[in-house]
C-alpha positions in Angstrom: -5.9 42.4 -29.8 -3.1 40.9 -31.8 -0.4 38.6 -30.4 2.2 41.3 -30.0 -0.2 43.6 -28.1 -1.2 40.7 -25.9 2.5 40.0 -25.1 3.2 43.7 -24.4 0.2 43.8 -22.0 1.3 40.7 -20.1 4.9 42.0 -19.8 3.6 45.4 -18.5 1.3 43.6 -16.0 4.2 41.5 -14.8 6.3 44.7 -14.2 3.5 46.1 -12.2 3.2 43.0 -10.0 7.0 43.0 -9.6 6.9 46.6 -8.2 4.5 45.4 -5.5 6.9 42.7 -4.7 10.0 44.9 -4.4 9.6 45.8 -0.7 9.7 42.1 0.2 12.8 41.2 -1.8 15.5 42.7 0.6 14.0 40.7 3.5 13.8 37.5 1.4 17.4 38.0 0.2 18.7 38.5 3.7 16.9 35.4 5.0 18.3 33.3 2.2 21.8 34.6 2.8 21.8 33.9 6.5 19.8 30.6 6.6 19.7 28.8 3.3 21.9 30.5 0.6 20.9 28.0 -2.1 17.4 29.5 -1.9 18.7 33.0 -2.8 16.7 33.6 -6.1 16.4 37.3 -5.4 19.6 38.5 -7.2 19.8 39.9 -10.7 19.6 36.4 -12.2 16.3 34.8 -11.1 16.5 31.3 -9.9 20.3 31.2 -9.6 22.5 31.9 -6.6 25.9 33.6 -7.1 28.6 30.9 -7.3 31.4 30.8 -4.8 29.8 33.0 -2.0 26.7 31.0 -1.0 27.6 30.7 2.7 29.8 33.8 3.3 27.2 35.3 5.7 26.6 32.1 7.7 28.6 31.8 10.9 26.2 29.6 12.9 24.2 26.6 11.5 21.4 26.7 14.1 18.9 28.6 11.9 19.6 26.2 9.0 19.1 23.2 11.3 15.9 24.6 12.8 14.5 25.3 9.3 15.2 21.8 8.1 13.8 20.3 11.2 10.5 22.2 10.8 10.3 21.4 7.1 10.8 17.7 7.8 8.2 17.8 10.6 5.7 19.4 8.3 6.3 16.7 5.7 5.8 14.0 8.3 2.6 15.6 9.6 1.0 16.7 6.4 2.1 14.5 3.5 3.8 11.5 5.1 4.2 8.8 2.4 3.8 6.1 5.0 0.4 7.4 6.2 -2.9 8.1 4.4 -3.4 11.8 4.2 -6.3 12.1 1.9 -9.6 10.2 1.3 -12.0 9.5 -1.5 -15.7 9.2 -0.5 -19.1 9.1 -2.1 -21.3 12.1 -1.2 -24.3 9.9 -0.6 -23.3 7.5 2.3 -26.1 5.1 1.4 -24.6 4.5 -2.0 -21.1 4.4 -0.7 -21.9 1.4 1.4 -22.3 -1.0 -1.6 -19.5 -3.5 -1.9 -18.6 -2.7 -5.5 -18.4 1.1 -4.7 -16.2 0.4 -1.6 -13.9 -1.7 -3.7 -13.7 1.0 -6.4 -12.9 3.7 -3.8 -10.1 1.7 -2.3 -8.5 1.0 -5.7 -8.8 4.7 -6.6 -7.2 5.7 -3.3 -4.3 3.2 -3.8 -3.6 4.5 -7.3 -3.5 8.1 -6.1 -1.1 7.1 -3.2 1.1 5.3 -5.7 1.2 8.4 -7.9 2.2 10.7 -5.1 5.0 8.3 -4.1 6.2 7.7 -7.6 9.7 9.0 -8.2 8.8 10.0 -11.8 6.3 12.6 -10.5 8.8 14.2 -8.1 6.3 15.0 -5.5 8.2 14.0 -2.3 11.3 15.8 -3.3 9.5 19.0 -4.4 7.1 19.2 -1.5 10.1 19.3 0.9 11.4 22.3 -1.0 8.0 23.9 -0.7 8.0 23.4 3.1 11.5 25.0 3.3 10.2 28.0 1.4 7.0 28.5 3.3 8.7 28.2 6.7 11.7 30.5 5.7 10.1 33.1 3.4 6.4 32.7 4.3 5.4 32.0 0.7 6.0 29.1 -1.6 4.9 28.1 -5.1 4.3 24.7 -6.6 3.4 24.0 -10.3 1.2 21.0 -10.9 0.8 20.0 -14.6 -0.3 16.9 -16.5 2.5 14.8 -18.0 2.3 12.2 -20.7 4.8 9.8 -19.0 4.1 10.3 -15.3 0.4 11.4 -15.5 1.2 14.4 -13.2 4.4 16.3 -12.6 5.2 18.5 -9.6 7.7 21.4 -9.6 8.4 23.8 -6.7 9.4 27.1 -8.2 11.8 29.7 -6.6 9.9 32.6 -5.1 12.2 35.0 -7.0 10.6 33.9 -10.3 7.0 34.5 -9.3 4.8 37.5 -8.8 1.2 36.9 -7.6 -2.1 38.8 -7.2 -5.2 38.0 -5.1 -8.9 38.0 -5.9 -11.4 40.0 -3.9 -11.7 37.0 -1.5 -8.0 36.9 -0.7 -7.3 33.8 -2.8 -4.3 33.8 -5.2 -5.8 33.7 -8.6 -3.1 35.3 -10.8 0.5 34.0 -11.1 3.2 35.5 -13.4 6.4 33.5 -13.5 9.5 34.8 -15.3 12.3 32.2 -15.7 15.1 31.3 -18.1 15.7 28.2 -20.1 18.3 27.3 -22.7 17.5 27.7 -26.4 17.7 23.9 -26.8 15.2 23.4 -24.0 12.9 26.0 -25.5 12.9 24.3 -28.9 12.4 20.9 -27.3 9.4 22.2 -25.4 7.6 24.3 -28.1 9.4 23.4 -31.4 8.2 25.6 -34.3 6.1 27.8 -32.0 9.2 29.5 -30.9 10.2 32.7 -32.6 12.5 32.6 -35.7 15.3 34.3 -33.8 15.3 31.6 -31.1 15.2 28.8 -33.6 18.2 30.3 -35.5 20.2 30.8 -32.3 19.4 27.3 -31.0 21.2 25.8 -34.0 24.5 27.6 -33.3 24.4 28.3 -29.6 22.0 25.9 -28.0 23.2 26.6 -24.4 22.4 30.3 -24.5 19.3 31.2 -22.5 16.1 32.9 -23.3 13.7 34.5 -20.8 10.1 33.2 -20.7 7.1 34.7 -19.0 4.3 32.3 -18.0 1.0 34.0 -17.1 -1.9 32.2 -15.5 -5.0 34.2 -14.6 -8.8 33.9 -14.7 -10.3 34.1 -18.2 -12.9 36.7 -18.2 -14.1 36.5 -21.8 -14.8 32.8 -21.9 -18.1 31.0 -22.7 -18.8 28.6 -19.8 -20.7 26.3 -22.2 -18.1 26.6 -24.9 -15.7 23.9 -26.0 -11.9 24.3 -26.3 -9.0 25.6 -24.2 -10.0 29.2 -24.9 -13.1 28.6 -22.8 -11.3 27.0 -19.8 -11.6 28.9 -16.5 -7.9 29.7 -16.4 -5.9 31.2 -19.2 -2.2 30.1 -19.7 0.1 32.1 -22.0 3.8 31.7 -22.6 5.7 34.8 -23.9 9.3 35.4 -25.0 10.0 38.6 -23.2 12.8 39.8 -25.4 11.0 39.4 -28.7 7.4 39.8 -27.3 6.4 36.7 -29.1 3.5 34.6 -27.8 4.7 31.0 -27.9 1.6 29.2 -26.6 -1.9 30.1 -25.5 -3.9 27.5 -23.8 -5.9 27.0 -20.5 -6.4 25.0 -17.4 -9.5 23.5 -15.8 -8.0 24.0 -12.3 -5.5 26.5 -11.0 -2.1 24.8 -11.7 -0.1 27.0 -9.2 -0.4 26.3 -5.5 0.7 29.3 -3.5 0.5 28.6 0.2 1.3 31.3 2.8 2.4 30.6 6.4 0.6 33.6 7.8 -0.7 36.7 6.0 -1.6 40.2 7.1 -4.7 41.8 5.6 -4.0 43.5 2.3 -0.8 41.7 1.6 -0.4 39.1 -1.1 2.7 37.5 0.3 3.0 35.6 3.6 5.2 35.9 6.7 6.9 32.8 8.1 8.9 31.9 11.2 12.0 33.0 9.3 10.9 36.6 9.4 10.1 36.4 13.1 13.5 35.0 13.8 15.4 37.4 11.5 16.6 39.7 14.3 17.9 36.8 16.4 19.6 35.3 13.3 21.4 38.6 12.7 22.5 38.9 16.3 23.6 35.3 16.4 25.7 35.6 13.3 27.3 38.8 14.5 28.1 37.3 17.9 29.5 34.1 16.3 31.7 36.2 14.1 32.9 38.3 17.0 33.5 35.2 19.2 35.6 33.6 16.5 37.7 36.7 16.2 38.1 36.8 20.0 39.1 33.1 20.1 41.6 33.7 17.3 43.1 36.6 19.3 43.5 34.5 22.4 45.1 31.7 20.5 47.3 34.0 18.4 47.5 37.3 20.2 49.0 40.5 18.7 52.6 41.0 19.6 54.5 44.0 21.0 58.0 44.4 19.4 60.6 47.2 19.9 61.1 49.3 16.8 64.9 48.8 16.7 65.7 45.8 19.0 65.3 43.1 16.3 66.9 42.4 13.0 64.6 41.5 10.2 60.9 40.6 10.3 59.3 39.1 13.4 58.2 35.5 12.7 55.4 34.4 15.0 54.6 31.1 13.3 55.6 27.6 14.6 59.4 27.2 14.5 59.9 30.8 13.5 63.2 32.6 14.4 63.4 36.3 15.3 66.9 37.8 15.7 67.7 40.7 18.1 70.8 42.6 18.8 73.3 41.1 21.3 73.1 42.7 24.7 69.6 44.2 24.1 67.0 43.8 26.8 64.1 44.2 24.3 61.8 41.2 24.0 58.7 40.2 22.0 55.7 40.3 24.3 52.0 39.5 23.5 49.5 42.2 23.8 47.2 41.4 26.8 43.8 40.3 25.5 40.9 40.0 28.0 38.0 38.1 26.5 35.2 36.3 28.4 34.2 33.6 25.9 32.0 31.9 28.5 29.7 34.9 28.6 29.6 35.2 24.9 28.8 31.5 24.6 25.9 31.9 27.1 24.5 34.8 25.1 24.7 32.8 21.9 23.0 29.8 23.5 20.1 32.1 24.4 19.8 33.2 20.8 20.0 29.6 19.6 17.2 28.6 21.9 15.1 31.5 20.8 15.5 30.6 17.2 14.7 26.9 17.8 11.5 28.0 19.7 10.4 30.3 16.8 10.9 27.4 14.4 8.7 25.2 16.7 11.5 22.8 17.6 10.1 22.5 21.1 6.6 21.6 19.8 7.8 19.1 17.2 10.4 17.2 19.2 9.8 13.5 19.6 8.3 12.2 22.9 10.5 10.0 25.1 10.2 6.2 25.1 8.7 6.2 28.6 5.5 8.1 27.5 2.3 6.1 27.9 -0.2 5.8 25.1 -2.7 8.1 26.7 -0.1 10.7 27.4 1.2 10.5 23.8 -2.3 11.2 22.5 -2.7 14.2 24.8 0.7 15.6 23.8 -0.1 15.0 20.1 -3.4 16.9 20.6 -1.6 19.8 22.2 0.9 20.0 19.3 -1.9 20.0 16.8 -3.7 22.8 18.7 -0.5 24.9 18.6 -0.1 24.3 14.9 -3.8 24.4 14.1 -4.0 27.9 12.5 -0.9 27.3 10.4 -1.9 23.8 9.3 -5.4 25.2 8.5 -4.0 27.8 6.1 -1.7 25.2 4.4 -4.7 22.9 4.0 -6.8 25.6 2.4 -4.2 27.0 0.1 -2.1 24.0 -0.8 -3.2 20.5 0.3 -6.9 20.6 -0.6 -6.4 22.2 -4.0 -3.5 19.9 -4.7 -5.4 16.6 -4.2 -8.4 18.0 -6.2 -6.1 19.0 -9.1 -4.4 15.6 -9.1 -7.7 13.7 -8.8 -9.1 15.6 -11.8 -6.0 15.0 -13.9 -6.1 11.3 -13.2 -9.8 11.2 -13.9 -9.3 12.8 -17.3 -6.3 10.6 -18.1 -8.3 7.4 -17.4 -6.1 6.2 -14.6 -8.9 5.2 -12.3 -10.6 1.8 -12.5 -14.0 1.6 -14.3 -16.8 3.3 -12.4 -19.5 1.0 -10.9 -23.0 1.2 -12.4 -24.8 4.3 -11.2 -21.7 6.0 -9.9 -20.5 9.2 -11.7 -17.4 11.3 -11.0 -19.5 14.1 -9.6 -20.7 11.8 -6.9 -17.2 11.5 -5.5 -15.6 13.8 -3.0 -11.8 13.8 -2.6 -10.6 15.6 0.5 -7.5 16.1 2.6 -7.4 14.2 6.0 -6.1 16.9 8.4 -3.8 15.7 11.2 -5.5 18.2 13.4 -8.8 16.5 12.7 -7.2 13.1 13.4 -5.8 14.3 16.7 -9.3 15.6 17.7 -10.8 12.3 16.7 -8.3 10.4 18.8 -9.2 12.7 21.7 -12.8 11.7 21.2 -11.8 8.1 21.1 -10.1 8.6 24.5 -13.3 10.0 25.9 -15.3 7.0 24.6 -12.8 4.6 26.2 -13.0 6.5 29.5 -16.8 6.2 29.4 -16.7 2.5 28.9 -14.1 2.0 31.5 -16.2 4.0 34.0 -19.3 1.9 33.2 -17.5 -1.5 33.2 -18.1 -2.3 36.9 -21.9 -1.6 36.5 -22.2 -3.6 33.2 -20.4 -6.6 34.5 -20.5 -9.8 32.5 -24.2 -10.0 31.9 -25.3 -6.3 32.0 -28.0 -6.9 34.6 -29.2 -3.3 34.6 -29.4 -3.0 30.8 -26.9 -0.1 30.7 -25.6 -1.0 27.3 -29.2 -0.4 25.9 -28.3 3.3 26.1 -25.7 2.9 23.4 -25.9 2.3 19.7 -23.1 -0.3 19.6 -23.0 -0.4 15.8 -22.6 3.4 15.6 -19.9 3.3 18.3 -18.0 0.6 16.5 -18.1 2.4 13.1 -17.3 5.7 14.7 -14.2 4.2 16.4 -13.1 2.8 13.1 -13.5 6.3 11.6 -11.6 7.9 14.5 -8.5 5.9 13.8 -8.6 6.1 10.0 -9.5 2.5 9.4 -9.9 1.9 5.6 -13.5 1.8 4.5 -13.2 -1.6 2.8 -12.2 -3.2 6.1 -15.8 -2.7 7.4 -18.7 -4.7 6.1 -21.7 -2.9 4.6 -24.5 -2.4 7.1 -27.0 -4.6 5.1 -24.4 -7.4 5.2 -24.0 -7.0 8.9 -27.8 -7.2 9.4 -28.0 -10.3 7.1 -25.2 -12.0 9.0 -26.9 -11.4 12.3 -30.2 -12.8 10.9 -28.4 -15.9 9.7 -26.8 -16.3 13.1 -30.2 -16.0 14.8 -31.7 -18.6 12.5 -28.7 -20.9 13.0 -28.9 -20.4 16.8 -32.7 -21.3 16.8 -32.1 -24.3 14.6 -29.3 -25.5 16.9 -31.5 -24.9 19.9 -34.4 -26.9 18.3 -32.0 -29.7 17.3 -30.7 -29.9 20.9 -34.2 -29.9 22.4 -35.3 -32.6 20.0 -32.2 -34.7 20.9 -32.9 -34.2 24.6 -36.6 -35.3 24.2 -35.5 -38.3 22.2 -33.0 -39.2 24.9 -35.7 -38.8 27.6 -38.1 -40.9 25.6 -35.5 -43.6 25.1 -34.7 -43.6 28.8 -38.4 -44.0 29.7 -38.9 -46.7 27.2 -36.1 -48.7 28.7 -37.2 -48.3 32.3 -38.7 -51.3 34.1 -42.3 -51.0 35.5 -42.3 -54.5 37.1 -40.8 -53.4 40.4 -41.6 -50.3 42.4 -39.3 -47.3 41.7 -39.4 -43.6 41.3 -41.1 -43.8 37.9 -43.9 -46.1 39.1 -44.5 -43.8 42.1 -44.7 -40.8 39.6 -47.2 -42.7 37.4 -49.2 -43.6 40.4 -49.3 -40.1 41.7 -50.5 -38.9 38.3 -53.2 -41.5 38.2 -54.3 -40.4 41.7 -54.5 -36.8 40.6 -56.2 -37.2 37.2 -57.9 -40.5 37.5 -59.7 -40.7 40.9 -62.9 -42.8 40.7 -66.0 -41.0 42.0 -69.3 -43.0 42.6 -71.8 -42.5 39.8 -69.0 -40.9 37.6 -67.1 -42.4 34.6 -64.0 -44.4 35.4 -61.0 -42.3 34.4 -59.0 -45.3 33.5 -61.5 -46.4 30.9 -63.8 -43.5 30.2 -62.4 -40.0 29.6 -63.8 -37.2 31.8 -65.1 -34.3 29.8 -62.9 -31.2 30.0 -60.0 -33.2 31.7 -57.1 -34.2 29.5 -56.3 -37.9 29.1 -53.6 -39.2 31.4 -50.2 -39.7 30.0 -49.8 -43.2 28.6 -46.2 -44.1 29.4 -44.9 -46.9 27.1 -44.5 -50.3 28.8 -41.3 -52.1 28.3 -41.7 -55.2 26.2 -39.7 -58.3 27.2 -39.1 -61.4 25.5 -37.3 -64.3 27.2 -36.5 -62.0 30.2 -34.5 -59.6 27.9 -35.4 -55.9 27.1 -36.0 -55.1 23.5 -33.6 -52.3 22.2 -36.0 -51.4 19.4 -39.0 -50.7 21.6 
């Protein structure tokens, strides 16, 4: 197949995918018009909203506020820049406990966090747009590509540009994106690879646009053991749709497009979000708001009843306006009675606003009051996570996990990680998303552990006389608690180091105990050596008692004071104080 046939095939395939997307476009267009007009990329000009009439259908800002609140809450829960939301670990825990490996993992994690928070990559600004799309339209698209300056570049694409297709397993594996760039941008991006027509026009009219089709799909005719972009798992082809000219053909090692769906029915490639659920309420609220505004305007400036021949000239109802009538005429200008119950209309609109806020999960995501205790806060957080669990699970599967794996691989190939320790290979590492649902569940486990210890505290007491703590592996409890609260791995000592520290402490304790006992014995010996045996006292009585027990003289038997008795130990020979000139010798 030559290049032109390839371009024709891709354009034809995109048209087929676009036809499957057509039933969704009216709903997407209406949602964008009512809630977030700047997201209206479903007009005849993809990616561009009609100028001057962006908000002509918006009569109440409650849906827009609810959408922005939900998108901000998702950003705080899933990809909060102030909290760790992914982790890098070694598959073999025994190898991951080494000090040099732990230091490497911590440095690699910090570099990935810095990249996501770097302004040059554009992640934080683009991920917020993605949350807006997925909450409003049910489907969103992010393009993740390697960049020479920023290592990785993130770009959330308008849904109106994209047509997708799923694999047999329900995973989006084909993305066709049609968009427009100026001729100058096309030449800057691809240079001489552009068609001759584009290069010629770019010299004279650089701001004119050209339509580009980017196709990413699995490459079926590749050699898994081959070398080169043509053997990469994902094919990437750029085509000028007007000239059917293939600009670039390359490939990706990972899928560069992330297409998360809020919720999805079986057999559908596009998702359904809270915006679709709230669409009927949004329609009614806007209609009621428009009618209430008209009623209020009639009440403040009611229509007038004027006789057809009683007044001269036009009737002026504005401030300071003068209307002339014939002298002697009894005709007057009277307002037409307008009976409007604005309070009832406001109550009905309040019900619709509350319903829209509930659909966008505002009641689940609102902040807890300052009087909430720590335990109650954990319980409430767990309840919120259980409500959002299915949605967050799909976002994790289709967006967050592929995202961090893609970024990790790009950084690895670009050499942005520190040198690997000896014996550690990239395949030994596992990068994974840290789900807030899992964190909430872990905190719930931690609360159960704290309750267990609190219940057993009166039985354990200060010395644990019943040995209750022998039932617990305290080291495992401590490390599990650190894992529950997301403590960085490098904060914990390796288990061999902990064992060595305990052994050193035991040896030091024994040495200190022996030193203390030796000092005690020396003190006792010194005291005994300084004691006087000349006069009766407690020491002389003790010596006498010992002699009586061990050295009693029996007729016909050896004298115990002079001859030792076989099998009986010799009596203790207490040192006698030596005196010289009536003074005790300090060096005895």
